[in-house]
N, C-alpha and C positions, 0 to 999 in steps of 0.2 A: 504494500500500500504506500503511495507517495504522500509525502508531507508537503502541504501547500502553505507557505508562510502567510499569504494574504488571507486564506480561509481560516488558519489558526488564529490570527489576530482578530478577525471578524468574530469568531466564536468566543474569544476571551472578552471582547467588548460586549457582546450580547449577554454573556454570562453575568457580567458586572451590572448591566442594565436591568437584568431580571432579578438579581439578588446581589446587593453590594458586599455581602460576606465573601469569603474565599471559596466557598463550597463549589460553585459552578466552575470557577477558573481551575480549581484543583482537578476536577473531572476532565477538563479540556487538556490540561498539561499532562495528566496521567495517561490519557489516551494517546497523546503524541509520543511520549517517551517509551511507551510499550513497543514502539517501532523505532528504536534509536538509530538504526542504519538509515531509515528514511529521513529523519531529522538531520543527521550528519550529511547526507547527500544534498539536502536542500540548502543548509546553511554553509556547507563546505567544511572540510577538516580545519580545526582551529590552527592558526598559524602564529598568533601572538596573544599574550595575556591582555585582557581588557574588558571594560564595561561597554558593550556594543548595544546602543539603544535601537530597539526594533519598533517600539511604539511608546508614546508618552502623551498623557492627557491629565487633567485634574483628577480623574477617577481611576486611572490605570496606567502603570508603566510596565513594559515588557523589555527585558534585557536578554541578550545572548551573552552570558557572563563566562569568560574564559580565564581560569586560574592557571598561573604558571607552575611549573614543577616545584614542589616543596613550598609553595607560597602560603603565607599565613597572614590573616587579617585579624587585628585586635578585636576584643569584645566591642560590640556596637548594637544599637537598637535601630528599628525602622520607624516606629510609631505608626505603623499601619501593618495589615496582614501581608504575608508573603507566601508564595508557592514556588517551590524549587523542583525542577525535573532534570535529571542527569541524562545526557545523551552520549557522553563519552568520558571516560576517566572515573574519578571518585572525589567526593567532597565530604570531609569530616567536619561536623558541627559540634562545638562544645557550647552547652547552654549554661547560662549564669543566672543567679538570683541576687537581688539586692540584699545588702546587710543593713542592720540598724546604723543610724548616723554616728554612733559612738565607736563603731568598729574601726580597726586599723586600715581597712580597705573598704571599698564601696560594694564589691560583688564577690561571690565565690562560685566555683563550678558546681553545677547542680545536675548534670547529666550530659550525655553525648549521643550522637547518632551519625553513623556512616551511611552516606548515600552513594550507591553504586549505579552503574548503567541501568536504566529502566526504572529507577526509584523516583518517587514523587513524595514531597513532604510539604505540609502547610505549617506556617508559623503564625502565632497570634500577634495581635497588635502590641503587646507589652513584652515580647520575647527579647532577651539580650543573648546574642550568640557571637562566637568567633568562628572563623572558617580556616581550614587547613586543606591544602591539596597534598596528600601524603605520598603521591606517586611521582616518579621521575619523568612525567610527560604532562602535556596540557590536559586540562579537564574542561569540558564544555557543558554548560547547564543553561536551561531557560529559567530565568527568575522573573516572576510576576509580582507586582506590588499593588495594593489597593489604594492607590493615590498617585500623586506626582512625586515619585521617589527622588527626582533630581532637585526639587525645590524644598523638600521637607527638612525642617530643622530637626536635628537629632543629636544623640550623644555617642561618644566612644569612651572606652576605658583604657587607660595606659596599660600596655602589655606587662610592664614590670610592677608598677605600684597598685594597679587595679583601682585607680582613682578616676572618677567621672570628669569628663570635660566635653566641650562642644566638638561635634564631629568635624573633622578636617578633611574635606574632599580633595584638597590639593595634596595632602600627605598620602591619601589612598591612591591617587593617580601616580604619585612617585613610586609607590610600592609595585604597581603594575609595570611602570617603566623600568624599575630595577630588575624585575623578573624577566622582562624582555631583553635587557642587556645581558643577563646571565645566560639566557637561551641562545643569544647570538654567539657566545664564545664556546658553546658546547659542541 
């Protein structure tokens, strides 16, 4: 079965129009990544790490997110639901919970989930997670968000101190660029 990007995006938009929760979009993404070879053929094999915008509106953002080999993103939140579907590689998520204000750090690890090819996972609006690509090659995933992910104010937590601060999109872009530089020398 072929994956048609325009049809996929239309189905995601229709799902959000019918139900603003993640439920409909999760079904659309899960159906797509059940045929990961078709998604890979339509989007092309990942060549570079990056956040590739496929669709963006106030109600929905869809990314073709490519993680570099061994890449790690610090704990962060989205402040909107998210749906992740893996079409090549693997993405490991560590989930974090907030600690009381008097604690020495702001969050602690509370669970984890490995997503492999064909897996689909929904994250709630208040989830804090970090992401690791634990394999030595690029990982490709469709990430859908229940809002304008690119404009949303959010938080990140320092990887060493686990203290909360404002999300720094320029720092995240540098992480992807650093990953691509490492790829170029391999």
